VMD Tcl script that draws the C-alpha trace (Angstrom):
set ca {
  {-18.20 27.15 -17.16}
  {-18.80 25.03 -14.09}
  {-20.58 22.39 -16.17}
  {-17.63 22.27 -18.59}
  {-15.20 21.87 -15.70}
  {-17.25 18.99 -14.28}
  {-17.36 17.31 -17.68}
  {-13.58 17.66 -18.04}
  {-13.11 16.18 -14.57}
  {-15.38 13.26 -15.44}
  {-13.44 12.72 -18.67}
  {-10.15 12.72 -16.76}
  {-11.47 10.11 -14.33}
  {-12.74 8.01 -17.24}
  {-9.37 8.14 -18.98}
  {-7.52 7.28 -15.82}
  {-9.66 4.17 -15.21}
  {-7.71 0.94 -15.81}
  {-8.84 -1.00 -18.88}
  {-9.75 -4.14 -16.91}
  {-11.43 -2.24 -14.06}
  {-14.78 -3.17 -15.63}
  {-14.33 -6.77 -16.83}
  {-17.59 -6.89 -18.80}
  {-16.76 -3.71 -20.71}
  {-13.24 -5.00 -21.44}
  {-14.62 -8.33 -22.69}
  {-17.03 -6.74 -25.15}
  {-14.38 -4.34 -26.44}
  {-11.84 -7.13 -26.99}
  {-14.51 -9.42 -28.46}
  {-15.58 -6.81 -30.98}
  {-12.06 -5.72 -31.92}
  {-10.77 -9.28 -32.16}
  {-13.43 -10.62 -34.50}
  {-13.47 -7.42 -36.56}
  {-9.73 -7.82 -37.01}
  {-10.17 -11.49 -37.98}
  {-12.78 -10.52 -40.61}
  {-10.56 -7.80 -42.07}
  {-7.52 -10.06 -42.13}
  {-9.28 -12.96 -43.87}
  {-11.14 -10.66 -46.24}
  {-8.13 -8.63 -47.32}
  {-6.02 -11.76 -47.64}
  {-8.63 -13.37 -49.95}
  {-8.98 -10.27 -52.12}
  {-5.20 -9.96 -52.36}
  {-5.11 -13.55 -53.63}
  {-7.55 -12.76 -56.43}
  {-10.86 -13.70 -54.80}
  {-13.99 -11.79 -55.94}
  {-15.83 -9.39 -53.64}
  {-18.52 -12.04 -53.13}
  {-15.87 -13.96 -51.20}
  {-16.55 -11.60 -48.29}
  {-20.03 -13.08 -47.75}
  {-18.92 -16.50 -46.45}
  {-16.11 -14.79 -44.53}
  {-18.68 -12.53 -42.85}
  {-20.94 -15.50 -42.02}
  {-17.96 -17.41 -40.64}
  {-16.98 -14.40 -38.50}
  {-20.51 -14.00 -37.14}
  {-20.59 -17.73 -36.37}
  {-17.27 -17.55 -34.52}
  {-18.40 -14.45 -32.63}
  {-21.61 -16.17 -31.51}
  {-19.90 -19.44 -30.59}
  {-17.27 -17.68 -28.49}
  {-20.02 -15.92 -26.53}
  {-21.38 -19.34 -25.58}
  {-17.85 -20.61 -24.88}
  {-17.23 -17.66 -22.57}
  {-20.23 -18.66 -20.46}
  {-18.91 -22.20 -20.16}
  {-15.32 -21.10 -19.52}
  {-16.48 -18.77 -16.76}
  {-17.91 -21.80 -14.99}
  {-14.85 -23.96 -15.74}
  {-12.51 -21.38 -14.20}
  {-13.80 -22.40 -10.77}
  {-13.20 -26.13 -11.33}
  {-10.16 -28.29 -10.78}
  {-7.40 -27.82 -13.39}
  {-7.83 -31.29 -14.93}
  {-11.57 -30.68 -15.39}
  {-10.97 -27.16 -16.72}
  {-8.44 -28.11 -19.38}
  {-9.99 -31.34 -20.64}
  {-13.47 -29.84 -20.84}
  {-12.16 -26.66 -22.48}
  {-10.37 -28.64 -25.19}
  {-13.53 -30.67 -25.82}
  {-15.60 -27.48 -26.03}
  {-13.11 -25.90 -28.46}
  {-13.16 -29.03 -30.67}
  {-16.97 -29.13 -30.69}
  {-17.19 -25.39 -31.45}
  {-14.64 -25.71 -34.25}
  {-16.58 -28.66 -35.72}
  {-19.84 -26.69 -35.58}
  {-18.25 -23.68 -37.21}
  {-16.58 -25.83 -39.89}
  {-19.89 -27.54 -40.72}
  {-21.59 -24.14 -41.12}
  {-18.70 -22.82 -43.25}
  {-18.80 -25.91 -45.49}
  {-22.57 -25.69 -45.86}
  {-22.44 -21.96 -46.72}
  {-19.68 -22.54 -49.28}
  {-21.58 -25.43 -50.89}
  {-24.79 -23.37 -50.99}
  {-23.08 -20.38 -52.60}
  {-21.03 -22.55 -54.99}
  {-23.25 -25.51 -55.99}
  {-21.14 -26.28 -59.05}
  {-17.87 -26.44 -57.12}
  {-15.90 -29.65 -57.48}
  {-14.43 -29.48 -53.94}
  {-15.27 -32.53 -51.82}
  {-17.47 -32.07 -48.78}
  {-15.16 -33.91 -46.36}
  {-12.06 -32.15 -47.66}
  {-13.81 -28.78 -47.37}
  {-14.97 -29.61 -43.81}
  {-11.48 -30.67 -42.67}
  {-9.90 -27.50 -44.10}
  {-12.48 -25.30 -42.38}
  {-12.12 -27.33 -39.15}
  {-8.33 -26.79 -39.07}
  {-8.72 -23.04 -39.62}
  {-11.54 -22.62 -37.11}
  {-9.92 -24.81 -34.44}
  {-6.75 -22.73 -34.70}
  {-8.76 -19.53 -34.38}
  {-11.00 -20.71 -31.53}
  {-8.05 -22.33 -29.75}
  {-6.20 -19.02 -29.83}
  {-9.32 -17.25 -28.55}
  {-9.65 -19.79 -25.70}
  {-5.99 -19.45 -24.73}
  {-6.27 -15.66 -24.71}
  {-9.46 -15.82 -22.64}
  {-7.85 -17.99 -19.97}
  {-4.60 -15.99 -20.01}
  {-6.42 -12.71 -19.38}
  {-8.58 -14.21 -16.63}
  {-5.64 -15.82 -14.85}
  {-3.72 -12.56 -15.11}
  {-6.64 -10.67 -13.58}
  {-6.94 -13.30 -10.82}
  {-3.25 -12.97 -9.97}
  {-3.52 -9.18 -9.97}
  {-6.57 -9.33 -7.71}
  {-4.81 -11.65 -5.27}
  {-1.73 -9.41 -5.28}
  {-3.89 -6.34 -4.56}
  {-5.68 -8.20 -1.79}
  {-2.36 -9.30 -0.28}
  {-1.08 -5.73 -0.45}
  {-4.20 -4.45 1.30}
  {-3.82 -7.08 4.02}
  {-0.16 -6.17 4.49}
  {-1.06 -2.49 4.72}
  {-3.77 -3.24 7.26}
  {-1.36 -5.37 9.30}
  {1.26 -2.63 9.14}
  {-1.28 -0.01 10.23}
  {-2.45 -2.24 13.07}
  {1.16 -2.78 14.16}
  {1.86 0.95 14.10}
  {-1.31 1.66 16.06}
  {-0.42 -0.96 18.66}
  {3.07 0.48 19.08}
  {1.70 4.00 19.45}
  {-0.96 2.96 21.95}
  {1.72 1.35 24.12}
  {3.03 4.83 24.88}
  {-0.15 6.43 26.16}
  {-0.80 4.33 29.31}
  {2.92 4.26 30.06}
  {3.23 8.03 30.00}
  {-0.16 8.55 31.63}
  {0.75 6.37 34.60}
  {3.92 8.36 35.29}
  {2.20 11.73 34.99}
  {-0.78 10.78 37.14}
  {1.63 9.45 39.75}
  {3.34 12.86 39.79}
  {0.00 14.65 40.11}
  {-0.97 12.33 42.97}
  {2.28 13.20 44.74}
  {1.60 16.93 44.37}
  {-1.92 16.48 45.74}
  {-0.58 14.56 48.76}
  {1.88 17.40 49.35}
  {-1.10 19.82 49.14}
  {0.50 21.65 46.22}
  {-2.87 22.05 44.48}
  {-1.83 24.92 42.20}
  {1.01 22.92 40.73}
  {-1.21 19.83 40.48}
  {-3.87 21.86 38.59}
  {-1.22 23.29 36.27}
  {0.11 19.80 35.56}
  {-3.43 18.51 34.90}
  {-3.99 21.34 32.45}
  {-0.79 20.53 30.56}
  {-1.65 16.83 30.65}
  {-5.05 17.48 29.09}
  {-3.39 19.51 26.31}
  {-0.92 16.69 25.66}
  {-3.64 14.03 25.61}
  {-5.75 16.18 23.29}
  {-2.84 16.13 20.86}
  {-2.66 12.32 20.97}
  {-6.42 11.98 20.44}
  {-6.76 14.28 17.43}
  {-4.05 12.43 15.52}
  {-4.36 9.00 13.98}
  {-2.02 6.52 15.63}
  {-0.49 5.68 12.24}
  {-0.14 9.30 11.10}
  {3.14 11.09 10.62}
  {3.94 14.59 11.82}
  {6.66 17.05 10.98}
  {9.75 17.17 13.14}
  {8.73 20.68 14.14}
  {5.39 19.39 15.44}
  {7.17 16.57 17.27}
  {9.48 19.06 18.99}
  {6.52 21.21 20.06}
  {4.93 18.10 21.56}
  {8.15 17.31 23.39}
  {8.19 20.81 24.82}
  {4.62 20.34 26.01}
  {5.60 17.08 27.67}
  {8.67 18.67 29.26}
  {6.51 21.47 30.68}
  {4.62 18.76 32.55}
  {7.82 17.18 33.86}
  {9.26 20.61 34.65}
  {6.58 20.95 37.29}
  {8.24 18.05 39.11}
  {11.93 18.66 38.57}
  {12.10 22.43 38.12}
  {15.73 23.48 37.49}
  {17.01 19.92 37.67}
  {15.51 19.33 34.23}
  {17.33 21.38 31.59}
  {16.10 20.70 28.02}
  {18.11 22.00 25.05}
  {16.93 21.89 21.42}
  {19.07 22.38 18.32}
  {16.96 21.75 15.21}
  {18.37 22.68 11.82}
  {15.77 24.62 9.77}
  {16.34 22.36 6.75}
  {14.93 19.32 8.58}
  {12.06 20.98 10.46}
  {9.56 19.78 7.86}
  {10.72 16.17 7.66}
  {8.07 13.63 8.60}
  {8.26 10.94 11.27}
  {5.82 8.83 13.30}
  {4.12 10.92 15.97}
  {5.46 10.65 19.55}
  {8.54 8.83 18.30}
  {10.96 10.83 20.45}
  {8.85 11.12 23.60}
  {9.96 7.74 25.09}
  {13.62 8.76 24.65}
  {13.10 11.97 26.58}
  {11.06 10.08 29.18}
  {13.92 7.58 29.62}
  {16.42 10.42 29.93}
  {14.33 11.94 32.73}
  {13.99 8.60 34.48}
  {17.65 7.53 34.27}
  {19.54 10.84 34.11}
  {17.51 13.54 35.86}
  {15.80 11.55 38.63}
  {18.83 9.79 40.20}
  {21.09 12.88 40.24}
  {20.65 15.65 42.76}
  {21.92 18.21 40.28}
  {19.67 16.86 37.53}
  {20.84 16.66 33.94}
  {20.77 18.32 30.56}
  {18.59 16.68 27.89}
  {19.72 17.68 24.42}
  {17.71 17.05 21.26}
  {19.48 17.82 17.97}
  {18.50 17.24 14.35}
  {20.81 17.80 11.38}
  {20.66 16.92 7.67}
  {23.07 14.16 6.60}
  {22.93 13.87 2.82}
  {19.48 12.53 1.97}
  {18.84 11.58 5.59}
  {18.20 13.38 8.83}
  {20.09 12.51 11.99}
  {18.26 12.99 15.28}
  {20.18 12.66 18.53}
  {18.61 12.57 21.99}
  {21.33 12.70 24.65}
  {21.62 13.42 28.35}
  {24.34 14.16 30.89}
  {23.36 11.39 33.26}
  {25.60 8.65 34.64}
  {25.23 6.53 31.51}
  {25.65 2.78 31.50}
  {28.71 3.10 33.72}
  {26.60 4.39 36.56}
  {23.15 3.29 37.71}
  {21.59 3.69 34.28}
  {19.90 0.39 33.41}
  {17.53 1.58 30.70}
  {18.81 -1.05 28.23}
  {18.91 -4.11 30.48}
  {16.10 -3.51 32.94}
  {13.80 -1.00 31.29}
  {10.10 -1.47 30.82}
  {10.63 -2.70 27.26}
  {8.32 0.00 25.89}
  {10.88 2.69 25.04}
  {13.79 1.62 22.84}
  {12.17 -1.55 21.46}
  {9.04 0.41 20.60}
  {11.02 3.01 18.68}
  {13.00 0.39 16.74}
  {9.78 -1.31 15.68}
  {8.06 1.93 14.70}
  {11.06 3.04 12.64}
  {11.15 -0.31 10.86}
  {7.41 -0.15 10.15}
  {7.62 3.42 8.83}
  {10.88 3.37 6.83}
  {11.86 -0.28 6.36}
  {15.62 -0.62 5.86}
  {16.09 3.09 5.19}
  {16.62 3.84 8.87}
  {19.02 3.05 11.69}
  {19.13 3.49 15.44}
  {22.08 3.11 17.79}
  {22.89 3.96 21.39}
  {26.12 5.30 22.84}
  {27.37 5.69 26.39}
  {30.96 7.00 26.62}
  {33.15 6.14 29.65}
  {32.89 9.68 31.03}
  {29.12 9.31 31.37}
  {26.05 10.36 29.46}
  {23.81 8.46 27.13}
  {22.81 9.11 23.50}
  {20.33 7.62 21.09}
  {21.09 8.33 17.43}
  {18.39 7.91 14.79}
  {18.85 8.26 11.04}
  {15.91 8.20 8.66}
  {14.98 9.58 5.23}
  {14.73 13.34 4.92}
  {11.29 13.65 3.39}
  {8.84 16.52 3.51}
  {6.36 14.98 1.07}
  {2.73 15.16 2.16}
  {1.55 11.71 3.25}
  {-1.91 10.31 2.69}
  {-2.82 10.75 6.36}
  {-1.48 13.87 7.98}
  {-1.58 14.49 11.66}
  {-3.53 17.54 12.79}
}
mol new
graphics top color blue
foreach p $ca { graphics top sphere $p radius 0.5 }
foreach p [lrange $ca 0 end-1] q [lrange $ca 1 end] { graphics top cylinder $p $q radius 0.2 }
display resetview
C-alpha cells in the first residue's frame, strides 16, 4: 500500500511538471511529433490523390532526411542564439537554404532512382523539392527560435520576480529590525533606572519579561506574518514590561472582534504605535492615559485603531513632527510592502485631545508560506 501511494505521488509530481521544465525532453518530444505529423500529412495527401502505396517510400526517406538535418540545425541554432541579431538571422537563413538544398537534392535523387523511366526533368524536380523543403525547414526554424525566445523571456521574468521577492523580503526584514534596537534601548534604560533606585525585584521582573519578548522576536522570521491574536498577546507582553514603570498610569484596553482574531499581519506592526502612545500620552501626564486597541471587520477588510487619551497634537504631543522616524513611517512602509494598495493608514487628533492611528488592511486568514511560531 505504501509503495502504491509513493508511486501515485510520483505520478502526480510528474504530471504537474511544466512541459518545458526539461528543455531536452521537450525538444525530442516536439521533434518526434512534428516530423511524424509531417510524414502522415504528406503520405495521406499523396494516397488521397491517387498515389500508390510505394509513394510512401520516398516520403519516408524525405522525412528521415529532414529529421536528421534539423538535428544538425538545432546544434547550430543553439550557438547562434548567443550571437548578435544580425549574425543570428543572416546565418540562420543561409543554414535553412543550404539544408533545404541538401534535402531537395536527396529527394530528387531518390525519386530518380525509384522512377528511372520518369520523364520529369532533374532541375524541375529539384526546384519543386527545394520549394517544399525550404517551406518546411523554414517553418521548423521559425518555431525553434520562437520557442527558445519565449523560454528566454519566461526565464528572465521568473528571475526578475525572484529578485523583486528577495528585495521585498530584505526591505521587510530591514523595517522589522529597526524596531528591535529602538525598543531595546527604551526598556534597558528603564531597567537601568530601577537598578539605580535599588528596586532589584522590579528590575529582575522586567528583565524576565524582556527576555520573553525578545525570545518571541527571535523565533519568528522578520518577514513572517502572525495572526492578530498573536500580535495582541505580544502587545500585552510588552505592556507588562512598561507596566512595571508606569503602574496605574498606564491603562491598556483591548476590544478585538472574534471574527478578525485570525487575520494575518506583519509581526510587531502595532508595537511602535503603543510605544508612541506611552511616550507621548502616558509619560507627560501625571494621571497617565488610556491606550485603546480595537479591531473590527469592515466588509472584506479589518480596521485596527490604536488610540490614547493623551494631549494629542494640540498639547505637547510631537510624535508626527519630531518623532524618531521609526514608528509611523516604519508602519506605513511595512503595510505597503505586505499589502500593496490594499491598505490605508491615517492619524486623527480631535480638538478635545487624544490621538488615534487607524489602519485598514485585507481580512485574510489564509495560511502564508512562512508562518510565525
